[in-house]
C-alpha positions in Angstrom: 43.8 119.4 108.5 45.4 116.1 107.8 45.3 114.5 104.4 46.3 111.2 102.8 47.3 110.4 99.2 49.7 108.3 97.2 53.0 109.1 95.7 51.6 109.3 92.1 48.6 111.5 92.8 50.0 114.3 95.0 52.8 116.6 93.9 52.6 119.7 96.2 52.1 120.3 99.9 53.6 119.0 103.1 54.3 115.6 101.7 55.3 112.9 104.3 55.9 109.2 103.5 54.3 106.7 105.8 55.8 103.7 104.0 58.4 101.4 105.4 60.8 102.2 102.6 60.1 106.0 102.9 58.9 106.0 99.3 62.4 105.5 97.9 61.3 102.9 95.4 59.4 105.6 93.5 62.0 108.3 94.1 60.4 110.1 96.9 63.0 112.1 98.9 60.9 114.0 101.4 60.0 113.6 105.1 59.0 110.2 106.4 57.2 108.9 109.5 58.0 105.2 109.4 56.3 104.6 112.7 53.0 104.7 110.8 54.1 102.1 108.2 52.8 98.6 108.4 55.1 96.0 110.0 56.8 93.8 107.5 55.7 90.5 109.1 52.0 91.0 108.9 52.3 92.9 105.6 54.1 90.0 104.0 51.5 87.5 105.3 48.6 89.7 104.0 50.3 90.0 100.6 51.0 86.3 100.4 47.3 85.5 101.2 45.9 87.6 98.4 43.9 85.3 96.2 44.4 82.4 98.7 41.8 83.3 101.3 38.7 85.4 101.0 39.4 89.1 100.5 37.3 90.2 103.5 39.1 87.8 105.8 42.5 89.0 104.6 41.5 92.7 104.9 40.3 92.1 108.4 43.6 90.4 109.2 45.5 93.4 107.9 43.4 95.9 109.8 43.6 94.0 113.1 47.4 93.7 112.8 47.8 97.3 111.8 45.7 98.4 114.7 47.4 96.1 117.2 51.0 96.6 116.1 51.0 100.2 114.9 48.0 102.4 115.7 47.7 101.3 119.4 51.5 101.7 119.9 52.0 105.3 118.7 50.7 108.7 119.6 49.8 110.0 116.1 49.2 113.5 117.3 52.7 113.6 118.8 54.2 112.4 115.6 52.4 115.1 113.6 52.6 117.9 116.2 55.1 120.0 114.2 53.4 119.5 110.9 51.1 121.9 109.1 48.5 120.3 106.9 50.5 117.1 106.4 49.7 114.9 103.4 50.5 111.3 104.4 51.7 109.2 101.4 51.8 105.5 100.5 51.8 103.5 97.3 48.2 102.3 96.6 46.1 104.4 94.3 42.6 105.8 95.0 40.3 103.3 96.6 42.7 100.4 96.6 42.9 99.0 100.1 45.9 100.4 102.0 47.0 101.4 105.5 46.6 105.1 104.8 42.8 104.6 104.6 42.9 102.7 107.9 45.0 105.4 109.5 42.7 108.1 108.2 39.6 106.3 109.7 41.5 105.8 113.0 42.3 109.5 113.2 38.7 110.5 112.5 37.3 108.0 115.1 39.8 108.6 117.9 40.7 112.3 117.5 37.7 113.6 115.7 39.8 115.2 113.0 38.6 114.9 109.4 41.1 113.3 107.0 40.5 113.7 103.3 42.2 111.5 100.7 43.4 113.9 98.1 44.8 114.2 94.6 46.8 117.4 94.0 48.3 118.1 90.6 51.3 120.2 89.8 49.1 123.3 89.5 47.7 122.8 93.0 44.2 121.6 91.8 42.7 119.4 94.5 40.4 116.4 94.0 39.0 114.6 97.0 39.0 110.8 96.7 36.5 108.6 98.7 37.9 105.9 100.9 36.5 102.4 100.7 33.5 102.5 103.1 34.0 99.0 104.6 37.3 100.1 106.2 35.7 102.2 109.0 33.3 99.3 109.9 36.1 96.7 110.1 38.3 99.1 112.1 35.5 99.8 114.5 34.9 96.1 115.0 38.6 95.5 115.6 38.8 98.4 118.1 35.7 97.1 119.9 37.3 93.7 120.4 40.0 95.2 122.5 
């Protein structure tokens, strides 16, 4: 299995940062796969556009650039080949839009591997979070444009 979560909701397991700063700003000191992080250029433009352009348009911009500049450029299964039940971490909580949700949908679509977004407390209790449903549709649209 492959899982996703955020730094504040997952405390045990094979935790791996997929953020550009490797989670350092929140004190994360574990493994990192920065190849799966969004590129600074489009991330900054997306962030700067929040509240300035329609949210759907901005989200589509992000997904398109994440697909074009990251997902289509890496072999995710090669990056994860030595990992057992990896939990890929980023900053955004729950259903807040983020690249981990796009990555999870991509893995499910392309590789047919289920990816749950989880919350795991210090006692190992697991809660499954739902991803925003619009992400899959937008990603499929972007992928079909190629």
